[in-house]
Phi, psi and omega in degrees: 000126173260181186294325179291321176294324177298318179295319178297318177302315182294320179296316180293323178295318179300315180297320181293318180292325176295317180297327186249017185297323180292319178300315181295321179289325177297316176300322183288337177299327182286329188239348186211219184271355178078021184236012185299317181297313180296317181296315181292322176300313181297316182296313182284335173296318178296323177298312181298320178296330180279344186301323180295322179288334184263027189304322187263008183286149172290168178301316179300312181293324178299312180299321180291324177294318176301314181300313181293327177294317180295322177299318185277333188256336181266124179280178176071197181284336188295322183303305179299326182288309177297317181300315178298319180301313181291322179294322178292321176298315180301317180296322181291335184260018179301128179081002181256126179264334182228114181277123177243196186306308183292324179290324174299314180301313181295312183296315182288326176297319177293323178297316179298316177301316181296316178298315181298317181290313183294320182269358184048050186228164178229165174298144183095356179272358179076050180227182177301338178300332180287352170260313182298321185296310179295330176294314178299319180296323180299321178287326181295329184279352180154213180250085183286156172285161179292332174295322178294323178295314178298320179297318179298319179294318181295315180296322177297317178298310181300324183297334182294341180294333183263004184263147169279118182293132183243000181228152177075190182297329180299335180296335179294338181281341181059229182298337180290347178284343177295136182103355178245126176284137180290128181297326177294327176292323179292314179296326177292322176299315179300320178302312183283331175297318179288331173298312179299317179298317180297313184288325178293323178297325180287342181273347185281000000 
């Protein structure tokens, strides 16, 4: 992935989150404040609006700018978690113009660490980490296809439906949280689905 593909990924993700903002907020009504869709739409809209101003940034600096924008513009728990993920990826990609398999592994592993630390969460807690972690693992294990990456994200998202939520407002529900897909996991799936779409388009 080069910087232009990264920008395309961000634009497509923003459009996808805008398209599904009501769905995401409806999911969030069951486990949280009911505003995840609106918050993510606002945050990524701000990112897209900033892309023209960030025209000359390196890939690393772009990712860090995206992260700081998401922290400031996305409300709730999602902003700091998504923001930290992008900032950690940016830091891992310092001096890299083209992200390949090993750089993906490094960047996503650092993003997973950041989400876990910032959210004080682990895999299996029913959060967006349950999507980011299997995606990072897929890159660590070799050179996966983009279809495999999307599949890993989808399976991670689906798995949150069977988990007892241990973080956020949903944790107050205890066993009653089982049966609800985590909205952060869904928005993360859309993020990685659009990454796969962007990268597959570049291979054609």
